[in-house]
PDB file of N, CA, C, O and CB in Angstrom:
ATOM      1  N   MET A   1     -20.622  -1.912   5.660  1.00  0.00           N
ATOM      2  CA  MET A   1     -19.818  -0.616   5.099  1.00  0.00           C
ATOM      3  C   MET A   1     -20.203  -0.131   3.762  1.00  0.00           C
ATOM      4  O   MET A   1     -20.721   0.963   3.534  1.00  0.00           O
ATOM      5  CB  MET A   1     -18.302  -0.894   4.984  1.00  0.00           C
ATOM      6  N   LYS A   2     -19.948  -0.905   3.025  1.00  0.00           N
ATOM      7  CA  LYS A   2     -20.359  -0.698   1.361  1.00  0.00           C
ATOM      8  C   LYS A   2     -21.588   0.314   1.211  1.00  0.00           C
ATOM      9  O   LYS A   2     -21.551   1.324   0.510  1.00  0.00           O
ATOM     10  CB  LYS A   2     -20.890  -2.283   0.590  1.00  0.00           C
ATOM     11  N   ASN A   3     -22.630  -0.085   1.937  1.00  0.00           N
ATOM     12  CA  ASN A   3     -23.610   0.909   1.693  1.00  0.00           C
ATOM     13  C   ASN A   3     -23.485   2.481   2.202  1.00  0.00           C
ATOM     14  O   ASN A   3     -24.231   3.365   1.780  1.00  0.00           O
ATOM     15  CB  ASN A   3     -24.753   0.351   2.250  1.00  0.00           C
ATOM     16  N   ARG A   4     -22.740   2.633   2.886  1.00  0.00           N
ATOM     17  CA  ARG A   4     -22.361   4.020   3.380  1.00  0.00           C
ATOM     18  C   ARG A   4     -21.300   4.799   2.561  1.00  0.00           C
ATOM     19  O   ARG A   4     -21.074   5.985   2.801  1.00  0.00           O
ATOM     20  CB  ARG A   4     -21.834   3.901   4.788  1.00  0.00           C
ATOM     21  N   LEU A   5     -20.642   4.099   1.573  1.00  0.00           N
ATOM     22  CA  LEU A   5     -19.558   4.654   0.680  1.00  0.00           C
ATOM     23  C   LEU A   5     -20.210   5.082  -0.709  1.00  0.00           C
ATOM     24  O   LEU A   5     -21.026   4.313  -1.218  1.00  0.00           O
ATOM     25  CB  LEU A   5     -18.364   3.522   0.442  1.00  0.00           C
ATOM     26  N   LYS A   6     -19.917   6.155  -1.276  1.00  0.00           N
ATOM     27  CA  LYS A   6     -20.509   6.509  -2.352  1.00  0.00           C
ATOM     28  C   LYS A   6     -19.743   5.851  -3.646  1.00  0.00           C
ATOM     29  O   LYS A   6     -18.531   5.636  -3.644  1.00  0.00           O
ATOM     30  CB  LYS A   6     -20.578   7.992  -2.332  1.00  0.00           C
ATOM     31  N   GLU A   7     -20.453   5.613  -4.550  1.00  0.00           N
ATOM     32  CA  GLU A   7     -19.799   4.845  -5.969  1.00  0.00           C
ATOM     33  C   GLU A   7     -18.620   5.552  -5.995  1.00  0.00           C
ATOM     34  O   GLU A   7     -18.515   6.736  -5.675  1.00  0.00           O
ATOM     35  CB  GLU A   7     -20.661   4.992  -7.557  1.00  0.00           C
ATOM     36  N   GLY A   8     -17.504   4.652  -6.472  1.00  0.00           N
ATOM     37  CA  GLY A   8     -16.055   5.016  -6.945  1.00  0.00           C
ATOM     38  C   GLY A   8     -15.660   5.463  -5.472  1.00  0.00           C
ATOM     39  O   GLY A   8     -14.777   6.316  -5.562  1.00  0.00           O
ATOM     40  N   SER A   9     -15.913   5.259  -4.454  1.00  0.00           N
ATOM     41  CA  SER A   9     -14.907   5.408  -3.156  1.00  0.00           C
ATOM     42  C   SER A   9     -13.821   4.635  -3.208  1.00  0.00           C
ATOM     43  O   SER A   9     -13.858   3.566  -3.819  1.00  0.00           O
ATOM     44  CB  SER A   9     -15.504   5.058  -1.844  1.00  0.00           C
ATOM     45  N   LEU A  10     -12.627   5.097  -2.531  1.00  0.00           N
ATOM     46  CA  LEU A  10     -11.466   4.219  -2.483  1.00  0.00           C
ATOM     47  C   LEU A  10     -11.259   3.630  -0.984  1.00  0.00           C
ATOM     48  O   LEU A  10     -11.151   4.432  -0.057  1.00  0.00           O
ATOM     49  CB  LEU A  10     -10.168   5.047  -2.972  1.00  0.00           C
ATOM     50  N   ILE A  11     -11.226   2.809  -0.842  1.00  0.00           N
ATOM     51  CA  ILE A  11     -11.123   2.271   0.590  1.00  0.00           C
ATOM     52  C   ILE A  11      -9.512   2.397   0.851  1.00  0.00           C
ATOM     53  O   ILE A  11      -8.737   1.922   0.021  1.00  0.00           O
ATOM     54  CB  ILE A  11     -11.749   0.567   0.750  1.00  0.00           C
ATOM     55  N   VAL A  12      -9.136   2.909   1.770  1.00  0.00           N
ATOM     56  CA  VAL A  12      -7.798   2.782   2.463  1.00  0.00           C
ATOM     57  C   VAL A  12      -7.654   2.462   3.616  1.00  0.00           C
ATOM     58  O   VAL A  12      -8.175   3.151   4.493  1.00  0.00           O
ATOM     59  CB  VAL A  12      -7.160   3.722   2.473  1.00  0.00           C
ATOM     60  N   PHE A  13      -6.787   1.143   3.983  1.00  0.00           N
ATOM     61  CA  PHE A  13      -6.712   0.753   4.960  1.00  0.00           C
ATOM     62  C   PHE A  13      -5.038   0.411   5.540  1.00  0.00           C
ATOM     63  O   PHE A  13      -4.147   0.275   4.702  1.00  0.00           O
ATOM     64  CB  PHE A  13      -7.637  -0.210   4.835  1.00  0.00           C
ATOM     65  N   ASP A  14      -4.807   0.320   6.675  1.00  0.00           N
ATOM     66  CA  ASP A  14      -3.349   0.076   7.019  1.00  0.00           C
ATOM     67  C   ASP A  14      -2.812  -1.209   7.082  1.00  0.00           C
ATOM     68  O   ASP A  14      -3.713  -1.983   6.758  1.00  0.00           O
ATOM     69  CB  ASP A  14      -3.060   0.577   8.196  1.00  0.00           C
ATOM     70  N   LYS A  15      -1.751  -1.840   7.348  1.00  0.00           N
ATOM     71  CA  LYS A  15      -1.352  -3.187   6.885  1.00  0.00           C
ATOM     72  C   LYS A  15      -1.824  -4.198   7.838  1.00  0.00           C
ATOM     73  O   LYS A  15      -1.651  -5.374   7.518  1.00  0.00           O
ATOM     74  CB  LYS A  15       0.152  -3.310   6.713  1.00  0.00           C
ATOM     75  N   GLY A  16      -2.541  -3.862   9.248  1.00  0.00           N
ATOM     76  CA  GLY A  16      -2.936  -4.665  10.070  1.00  0.00           C
ATOM     77  C   GLY A  16      -4.239  -5.038   9.438  1.00  0.00           C
ATOM     78  O   GLY A  16      -4.650  -6.066   9.976  1.00  0.00           O
ATOM     79  N   ALA A  17      -5.098  -4.584   8.456  1.00  0.00           N
ATOM     80  CA  ALA A  17      -6.321  -4.852   8.032  1.00  0.00           C
ATOM     81  C   ALA A  17      -6.008  -5.448   6.760  1.00  0.00           C
ATOM     82  O   ALA A  17      -6.968  -5.969   6.192  1.00  0.00           O
ATOM     83  CB  ALA A  17      -7.237  -3.698   8.005  1.00  0.00           C
ATOM     84  N   ASN A  18      -4.916  -5.496   6.188  1.00  0.00           N
ATOM     85  CA  ASN A  18      -4.570  -6.475   5.029  1.00  0.00           C
ATOM     86  C   ASN A  18      -4.340  -8.009   4.969  1.00  0.00           C
ATOM     87  O   ASN A  18      -3.345  -8.734   4.949  1.00  0.00           O
ATOM     88  CB  ASN A  18      -3.496  -6.059   4.582  1.00  0.00           C
ATOM     89  N   THR A  19      -5.640  -8.187   4.950  1.00  0.00           N
ATOM     90  CA  THR A  19      -5.999  -9.829   5.012  1.00  0.00           C
ATOM     91  C   THR A  19      -6.181 -10.343   3.997  1.00  0.00           C
ATOM     92  O   THR A  19      -6.518  -9.537   3.129  1.00  0.00           O
ATOM     93  CB  THR A  19      -7.094 -10.264   5.664  1.00  0.00           C
ATOM     94  N   THR A  20      -6.091 -11.743   3.550  1.00  0.00           N
ATOM     95  CA  THR A  20      -6.854 -12.352   2.382  1.00  0.00           C
ATOM     96  C   THR A  20      -8.297 -11.929   2.664  1.00  0.00           C
ATOM     97  O   THR A  20      -8.747 -10.998   1.997  1.00  0.00           O
ATOM     98  CB  THR A  20      -6.695 -14.035   2.267  1.00  0.00           C
ATOM     99  N   ASP A  21      -9.063 -12.515   3.578  1.00  0.00           N
ATOM    100  CA  ASP A  21     -10.325 -12.313   3.936  1.00  0.00           C
ATOM    101  C   ASP A  21     -10.790 -11.132   3.596  1.00  0.00           C
ATOM    102  O   ASP A  21     -11.704 -11.138   2.771  1.00  0.00           O
ATOM    103  CB  ASP A  21     -10.504 -12.489   5.136  1.00  0.00           C
ATOM    104  N   ASN A  22     -10.387 -10.026   4.035  1.00  0.00           N
ATOM    105  CA  ASN A  22     -10.459  -8.299   3.787  1.00  0.00           C
ATOM    106  C   ASN A  22     -10.604  -8.201   2.399  1.00  0.00           C
ATOM    107  O   ASN A  22     -11.602  -7.749   1.837  1.00  0.00           O
ATOM    108  CB  ASN A  22      -9.039  -7.333   4.253  1.00  0.00           C
ATOM    109  N   LEU A  23      -9.317  -8.749   1.703  1.00  0.00           N
ATOM    110  CA  LEU A  23      -9.182  -8.415   0.274  1.00  0.00           C
ATOM    111  C   LEU A  23     -10.248  -8.974  -0.726  1.00  0.00           C
ATOM    112  O   LEU A  23     -10.761  -8.413  -1.694  1.00  0.00           O
ATOM    113  CB  LEU A  23      -7.869  -8.889  -0.161  1.00  0.00           C
ATOM    114  N   LYS A  24     -10.472 -10.434  -0.149  1.00  0.00           N
ATOM    115  CA  LYS A  24     -11.611 -10.869  -1.042  1.00  0.00           C
ATOM    116  C   LYS A  24     -12.922 -10.170  -0.802  1.00  0.00           C
ATOM    117  O   LYS A  24     -13.547  -9.801  -1.796  1.00  0.00           O
ATOM    118  CB  LYS A  24     -11.853 -12.335  -0.882  1.00  0.00           C
ATOM    119  N   ILE A  25     -13.390  -9.955   0.336  1.00  0.00           N
ATOM    120  CA  ILE A  25     -14.577  -9.032   0.774  1.00  0.00           C
ATOM    121  C   ILE A  25     -14.448  -7.817  -0.321  1.00  0.00           C
ATOM    122  O   ILE A  25     -15.307  -7.689  -1.193  1.00  0.00           O
ATOM    123  CB  ILE A  25     -14.421  -8.440   2.526  1.00  0.00           C
ATOM    124  N   ILE A  26     -13.518  -7.084  -0.240  1.00  0.00           N
ATOM    125  CA  ILE A  26     -13.436  -5.803  -1.125  1.00  0.00           C
ATOM    126  C   ILE A  26     -13.636  -6.028  -2.446  1.00  0.00           C
ATOM    127  O   ILE A  26     -14.254  -5.219  -3.138  1.00  0.00           O
ATOM    128  CB  ILE A  26     -12.181  -5.120  -1.051  1.00  0.00           C
ATOM    129  N   GLN A  27     -13.007  -7.425  -3.038  1.00  0.00           N
ATOM    130  CA  GLN A  27     -12.831  -7.670  -4.671  1.00  0.00           C
ATOM    131  C   GLN A  27     -14.045  -7.779  -4.857  1.00  0.00           C
ATOM    132  O   GLN A  27     -14.581  -6.954  -5.597  1.00  0.00           O
ATOM    133  CB  GLN A  27     -11.999  -8.924  -5.314  1.00  0.00           C
ATOM    134  N   LYS A  28     -14.885  -8.892  -4.205  1.00  0.00           N
ATOM    135  CA  LYS A  28     -16.220  -9.387  -4.130  1.00  0.00           C
ATOM    136  C   LYS A  28     -17.009  -8.244  -4.243  1.00  0.00           C
ATOM    137  O   LYS A  28     -17.960  -8.385  -5.011  1.00  0.00           O
ATOM    138  CB  LYS A  28     -16.534 -10.165  -2.909  1.00  0.00           C
ATOM    139  N   ALA A  29     -16.893  -7.068  -3.666  1.00  0.00           N
ATOM    140  CA  ALA A  29     -17.851  -5.729  -3.729  1.00  0.00           C
ATOM    141  C   ALA A  29     -17.553  -4.983  -4.873  1.00  0.00           C
ATOM    142  O   ALA A  29     -18.368  -4.204  -5.367  1.00  0.00           O
ATOM    143  CB  ALA A  29     -17.691  -4.722  -2.498  1.00  0.00           C
ATOM    144  N   GLU A  30     -16.174  -5.219  -5.428  1.00  0.00           N
ATOM    145  CA  GLU A  30     -16.021  -4.491  -6.653  1.00  0.00           C
ATOM    146  C   GLU A  30     -15.664  -2.953  -6.368  1.00  0.00           C
ATOM    147  O   GLU A  30     -15.806  -1.965  -7.088  1.00  0.00           O
ATOM    148  CB  GLU A  30     -17.347  -4.628  -7.488  1.00  0.00           C
ATOM    149  N   MET A  31     -15.162  -3.086  -5.096  1.00  0.00           N
ATOM    150  CA  MET A  31     -14.291  -1.596  -4.400  1.00  0.00           C
ATOM    151  C   MET A  31     -12.682  -1.647  -4.939  1.00  0.00           C
ATOM    152  O   MET A  31     -12.048  -2.629  -5.325  1.00  0.00           O
ATOM    153  CB  MET A  31     -14.220  -1.648  -2.289  1.00  0.00           C
ATOM    154  N   GLU A  32     -12.306  -0.408  -4.839  1.00  0.00           N
ATOM    155  CA  GLU A  32     -11.017  -0.088  -5.016  1.00  0.00           C
ATOM    156  C   GLU A  32     -10.558   0.034  -3.775  1.00  0.00           C
ATOM    157  O   GLU A  32     -11.253   0.293  -2.792  1.00  0.00           O
ATOM    158  CB  GLU A  32     -10.777   1.007  -5.794  1.00  0.00           C
ATOM    159  N   TYR A  33      -9.340  -0.155  -3.789  1.00  0.00           N
ATOM    160  CA  TYR A  33      -8.542  -0.189  -2.318  1.00  0.00           C
ATOM    161  C   TYR A  33      -7.047   0.133  -2.490  1.00  0.00           C
ATOM    162  O   TYR A  33      -6.338  -0.193  -3.441  1.00  0.00           O
ATOM    163  CB  TYR A  33      -8.624  -1.743  -1.569  1.00  0.00           C
ATOM    164  N   LEU A  34      -6.795   0.638  -1.700  1.00  0.00           N
ATOM    165  CA  LEU A  34      -5.234   0.921  -1.123  1.00  0.00           C
ATOM    166  C   LEU A  34      -4.516   0.695   0.227  1.00  0.00           C
ATOM    167  O   LEU A  34      -4.916   1.310   1.215  1.00  0.00           O
ATOM    168  CB  LEU A  34      -5.033   2.191  -1.201  1.00  0.00           C
ATOM    169  N   THR A  35      -3.663  -0.006   0.298  1.00  0.00           N
ATOM    170  CA  THR A  35      -3.023  -0.675   1.569  1.00  0.00           C
ATOM    171  C   THR A  35      -1.811  -0.668   1.059  1.00  0.00           C
ATOM    172  O   THR A  35      -1.510  -0.359  -0.094  1.00  0.00           O
ATOM    173  CB  THR A  35      -3.510  -2.147   2.092  1.00  0.00           C
ATOM    174  N   ALA A  36      -0.901  -1.108   2.164  1.00  0.00           N
ATOM    175  CA  ALA A  36       0.676  -1.492   2.424  1.00  0.00           C
ATOM    176  C   ALA A  36       0.657  -3.041   2.614  1.00  0.00           C
ATOM    177  O   ALA A  36      -0.297  -3.610   3.145  1.00  0.00           O
ATOM    178  CB  ALA A  36       1.390  -0.695   3.897  1.00  0.00           C
ATOM    179  N   MET A  37       1.688  -3.648   2.183  1.00  0.00           N
ATOM    180  CA  MET A  37       1.926  -4.944   2.394  1.00  0.00           C
ATOM    181  C   MET A  37       2.730  -5.161   3.579  1.00  0.00           C
ATOM    182  O   MET A  37       3.655  -4.400   3.860  1.00  0.00           O
ATOM    183  CB  MET A  37       2.495  -5.497   1.297  1.00  0.00           C
ATOM    184  N   LYS A  38       2.337  -6.438   4.479  1.00  0.00           N
ATOM    185  CA  LYS A  38       3.438  -6.470   5.638  1.00  0.00           C
ATOM    186  C   LYS A  38       4.612  -6.846   5.240  1.00  0.00           C
ATOM    187  O   LYS A  38       4.767  -7.456   4.182  1.00  0.00           O
ATOM    188  CB  LYS A  38       3.167  -7.334   6.731  1.00  0.00           C
ATOM    189  N   LEU A  39       5.616  -6.519   6.064  1.00  0.00           N
ATOM    190  CA  LEU A  39       7.078  -6.913   5.551  1.00  0.00           C
ATOM    191  C   LEU A  39       7.135  -8.084   6.071  1.00  0.00           C
ATOM    192  O   LEU A  39       6.210  -8.590   6.707  1.00  0.00           O
ATOM    193  CB  LEU A  39       8.346  -6.043   5.963  1.00  0.00           C
ATOM    194  N   ASN A  40       8.226  -8.615   5.847  1.00  0.00           N
ATOM    195  CA  ASN A  40       8.777 -10.045   6.487  1.00  0.00           C
ATOM    196  C   ASN A  40      10.259 -10.123   6.591  1.00  0.00           C
ATOM    197  O   ASN A  40      10.970  -9.125   6.480  1.00  0.00           O
ATOM    198  CB  ASN A  40       8.347 -11.333   5.584  1.00  0.00           C
ATOM    199  N   THR A  41      10.740 -11.390   6.819  1.00  0.00           N
ATOM    200  CA  THR A  41      12.449 -11.293   6.907  1.00  0.00           C
ATOM    201  C   THR A  41      12.893 -10.828   5.542  1.00  0.00           C
ATOM    202  O   THR A  41      13.498  -9.787   5.285  1.00  0.00           O
ATOM    203  CB  THR A  41      13.281 -12.872   7.257  1.00  0.00           C
ATOM    204  N   SER A  42      12.559 -11.614   4.846  1.00  0.00           N
ATOM    205  CA  SER A  42      13.322 -11.246   3.294  1.00  0.00           C
ATOM    206  C   SER A  42      13.336  -9.966   2.842  1.00  0.00           C
ATOM    207  O   SER A  42      14.264  -9.490   2.188  1.00  0.00           O
ATOM    208  CB  SER A  42      12.688 -11.918   2.091  1.00  0.00           C
ATOM    209  N   ASP A  43      11.898  -9.122   3.307  1.00  0.00           N
ATOM    210  CA  ASP A  43      11.988  -7.820   3.221  1.00  0.00           C
ATOM    211  C   ASP A  43      13.021  -7.123   4.048  1.00  0.00           C
ATOM    212  O   ASP A  43      13.598  -6.125   3.614  1.00  0.00           O
ATOM    213  CB  ASP A  43      10.819  -7.363   3.473  1.00  0.00           C
ATOM    214  N   ASP A  44      13.235  -7.560   5.075  1.00  0.00           N
ATOM    215  CA  ASP A  44      14.323  -7.024   6.104  1.00  0.00           C
ATOM    216  C   ASP A  44      15.866  -6.885   5.000  1.00  0.00           C
ATOM    217  O   ASP A  44      16.527  -5.878   4.748  1.00  0.00           O
ATOM    218  CB  ASP A  44      14.535  -8.420   7.679  1.00  0.00           C
ATOM    219  N   LYS A  45      16.048  -8.243   4.549  1.00  0.00           N
ATOM    220  CA  LYS A  45      17.226  -8.070   3.990  1.00  0.00           C
ATOM    221  C   LYS A  45      17.392  -7.257   2.818  1.00  0.00           C
ATOM    222  O   LYS A  45      18.494  -6.818   2.489  1.00  0.00           O
ATOM    223  CB  LYS A  45      17.660  -9.162   3.765  1.00  0.00           C
ATOM    224  N   ILE A  46      16.508  -7.078   2.283  1.00  0.00           N
ATOM    225  CA  ILE A  46      16.606  -5.813   1.057  1.00  0.00           C
ATOM    226  C   ILE A  46      16.709  -4.674   1.521  1.00  0.00           C
ATOM    227  O   ILE A  46      17.225  -3.774   0.859  1.00  0.00           O
ATOM    228  CB  ILE A  46      15.450  -5.611   0.120  1.00  0.00           C
ATOM    229  N   ILE A  47      16.182  -4.465   2.897  1.00  0.00           N
ATOM    230  CA  ILE A  47      16.201  -2.930   3.197  1.00  0.00           C
ATOM    231  C   ILE A  47      17.498  -2.696   4.028  1.00  0.00           C
ATOM    232  O   ILE A  47      17.984  -1.571   4.140  1.00  0.00           O
ATOM    233  CB  ILE A  47      14.809  -2.402   4.074  1.00  0.00           C
ATOM    234  N   GLU A  48      18.057  -3.843   4.626  1.00  0.00           N
ATOM    235  CA  GLU A  48      19.623  -3.896   4.945  1.00  0.00           C
ATOM    236  C   GLU A  48      20.186  -3.251   3.941  1.00  0.00           C
ATOM    237  O   GLU A  48      20.712  -2.168   4.194  1.00  0.00           O
ATOM    238  CB  GLU A  48      20.298  -5.295   5.064  1.00  0.00           C
ATOM    239  N   LYS A  49      20.206  -3.773   2.553  1.00  0.00           N
ATOM    240  CA  LYS A  49      21.195  -3.617   1.565  1.00  0.00           C
ATOM    241  C   LYS A  49      20.880  -1.956   0.946  1.00  0.00           C
ATOM    242  O   LYS A  49      21.755  -1.435   0.255  1.00  0.00           O
ATOM    243  CB  LYS A  49      21.027  -4.963   0.354  1.00  0.00           C
ATOM    244  N   TYR A  50      19.836  -1.341   1.190  1.00  0.00           N
ATOM    245  CA  TYR A  50      19.556  -0.152   0.717  1.00  0.00           C
ATOM    246  C   TYR A  50      20.513   0.940   1.414  1.00  0.00           C
ATOM    247  O   TYR A  50      20.686   1.248   2.593  1.00  0.00           O
ATOM    248  CB  TYR A  50      18.094   0.084   0.912  1.00  0.00           C
ATOM    249  N   ASP A  51      21.128   1.452   0.064  1.00  0.00           N
ATOM    250  CA  ASP A  51      22.363   2.596   0.149  1.00  0.00           C
ATOM    251  C   ASP A  51      21.609   4.215  -0.295  1.00  0.00           C
ATOM    252  O   ASP A  51      21.023   4.520  -1.333  1.00  0.00           O
ATOM    253  CB  ASP A  51      23.847   2.090  -1.229  1.00  0.00           C
ATOM    254  N   LEU A  52      21.831   4.849   0.644  1.00  0.00           N
ATOM    255  CA  LEU A  52      21.499   5.958   0.495  1.00  0.00           C
ATOM    256  C   LEU A  52      21.788   6.670  -0.385  1.00  0.00           C
ATOM    257  O   LEU A  52      21.065   7.302  -1.155  1.00  0.00           O
ATOM    258  CB  LEU A  52      21.661   6.398   1.211  1.00  0.00           C
ATOM    259  N   GLU A  53      23.185   6.579  -0.288  1.00  0.00           N
ATOM    260  CA  GLU A  53      24.219   7.383  -1.262  1.00  0.00           C
ATOM    261  C   GLU A  53      24.204   6.819  -2.472  1.00  0.00           C
ATOM    262  O   GLU A  53      25.076   7.188  -3.259  1.00  0.00           O
ATOM    263  CB  GLU A  53      25.702   7.407  -0.829  1.00  0.00           C
ATOM    264  N   ARG A  54      23.395   5.980  -2.830  1.00  0.00           N
ATOM    265  CA  ARG A  54      23.220   5.602  -4.418  1.00  0.00           C
ATOM    266  C   ARG A  54      21.855   5.793  -4.627  1.00  0.00           C
ATOM    267  O   ARG A  54      21.674   5.518  -5.813  1.00  0.00           O
ATOM    268  CB  ARG A  54      23.636   4.042  -4.886  1.00  0.00           C
ATOM    269  N   ALA A  55      20.690   6.149  -4.064  1.00  0.00           N
ATOM    270  CA  ALA A  55      19.645   6.571  -4.004  1.00  0.00           C
ATOM    271  C   ALA A  55      19.419   7.421  -5.371  1.00  0.00           C
ATOM    272  O   ALA A  55      20.353   8.162  -5.678  1.00  0.00           O
ATOM    273  CB  ALA A  55      19.539   7.192  -2.768  1.00  0.00           C
ATOM    274  N   GLU A  56      18.377   7.398  -6.158  1.00  0.00           N
ATOM    275  CA  GLU A  56      18.366   8.133  -7.217  1.00  0.00           C
ATOM    276  C   GLU A  56      16.807   8.706  -7.289  1.00  0.00           C
ATOM    277  O   GLU A  56      15.794   8.023  -7.141  1.00  0.00           O
ATOM    278  CB  GLU A  56      18.880   7.279  -8.443  1.00  0.00           C
ATOM    279  N   LEU A  57      16.872  10.143  -7.555  1.00  0.00           N
ATOM    280  CA  LEU A  57      15.526  10.909  -7.865  1.00  0.00           C
ATOM    281  C   LEU A  57      15.231  10.425  -9.158  1.00  0.00           C
ATOM    282  O   LEU A  57      16.094  10.509 -10.031  1.00  0.00           O
ATOM    283  CB  LEU A  57      15.586  12.566  -7.853  1.00  0.00           C
ATOM    284  N   ILE A  58      13.978   9.864  -9.430  1.00  0.00           N
ATOM    285  CA  ILE A  58      13.205   9.403 -10.598  1.00  0.00           C
ATOM    286  C   ILE A  58      12.403  10.874 -11.028  1.00  0.00           C
ATOM    287  O   ILE A  58      12.659  11.372 -12.124  1.00  0.00           O
ATOM    288  CB  ILE A  58      12.083   7.993 -10.150  1.00  0.00           C
ATOM    289  N   ASP A  59      11.599  11.413 -10.267  1.00  0.00           N
ATOM    290  CA  ASP A  59      10.586  12.588 -10.707  1.00  0.00           C
ATOM    291  C   ASP A  59      10.885  13.595  -9.506  1.00  0.00           C
ATOM    292  O   ASP A  59      10.573  13.509  -8.318  1.00  0.00           O
ATOM    293  CB  ASP A  59       8.767  12.079 -10.808  1.00  0.00           C
ATOM    294  N   SER A  60      11.686  14.709 -10.294  1.00  0.00           N
ATOM    295  CA  SER A  60      11.703  15.979  -9.308  1.00  0.00           C
ATOM    296  C   SER A  60      10.355  16.391  -8.845  1.00  0.00           C
ATOM    297  O   SER A  60      10.112  16.776  -7.701  1.00  0.00           O
ATOM    298  CB  SER A  60      12.336  17.257 -10.000  1.00  0.00           C
ATOM    299  N   SER A  61       9.481  16.284  -9.823  1.00  0.00           N
ATOM    300  CA  SER A  61       8.210  16.963  -9.328  1.00  0.00           C
ATOM    301  C   SER A  61       7.626  16.476  -8.141  1.00  0.00           C
ATOM    302  O   SER A  61       6.793  17.209  -7.606  1.00  0.00           O
ATOM    303  CB  SER A  61       7.195  16.901 -10.280  1.00  0.00           C
ATOM    304  N   SER A  62       7.946  15.158  -7.504  1.00  0.00           N
ATOM    305  CA  SER A  62       7.771  14.644  -6.276  1.00  0.00           C
ATOM    306  C   SER A  62       8.803  14.908  -5.264  1.00  0.00           C
ATOM    307  O   SER A  62       8.733  14.345  -4.171  1.00  0.00           O
ATOM    308  CB  SER A  62       7.605  13.368  -6.408  1.00  0.00           C
ATOM    309  N   SER A  63       9.719  15.691  -5.534  1.00  0.00           N
ATOM    310  CA  SER A  63      10.657  15.499  -4.784  1.00  0.00           C
ATOM    311  C   SER A  63      10.360  16.578  -3.206  1.00  0.00           C
ATOM    312  O   SER A  63      11.334  16.783  -2.481  1.00  0.00           O
ATOM    313  CB  SER A  63      11.998  15.800  -5.768  1.00  0.00           C
ATOM    314  N   ASP A  64       9.427  16.987  -2.946  1.00  0.00           N
ATOM    315  CA  ASP A  64       9.197  17.274  -1.651  1.00  0.00           C
ATOM    316  C   ASP A  64       8.639  16.367  -1.030  1.00  0.00           C
ATOM    317  O   ASP A  64       8.233  16.662   0.094  1.00  0.00           O
ATOM    318  CB  ASP A  64       8.581  18.266  -1.465  1.00  0.00           C
ATOM    319  N   LEU A  65       8.441  15.092  -1.481  1.00  0.00           N
ATOM    320  CA  LEU A  65       8.010  13.962  -0.782  1.00  0.00           C
ATOM    321  C   LEU A  65       9.215  13.441   0.073  1.00  0.00           C
ATOM    322  O   LEU A  65       9.034  13.176   1.261  1.00  0.00           O
ATOM    323  CB  LEU A  65       7.464  12.896  -1.770  1.00  0.00           C
ATOM    324  N   LEU A  66      10.427  13.293  -0.505  1.00  0.00           N
ATOM    325  CA  LEU A  66      11.514  13.108   0.181  1.00  0.00           C
ATOM    326  C   LEU A  66      11.930  13.485   1.447  1.00  0.00           C
ATOM    327  O   LEU A  66      13.047  13.161   1.851  1.00  0.00           O
ATOM    328  CB  LEU A  66      12.194  13.433  -0.398  1.00  0.00           C
TER     329      LEU A  66
END
């Protein structure tokens, strides 16, 4: 795949492809990547405590993302 990408390309993949082996391959090839982390049960506990009433807008220029 690396041969088909332009220099400086950013690889974007989903949580399912976010494995230790894939990250090692990408890093060894000195490529940049963007992905999401898989959630686990400890993340569920944090999410349960999230209170929308106390949410705070940090950057108004990105308010269209909310």
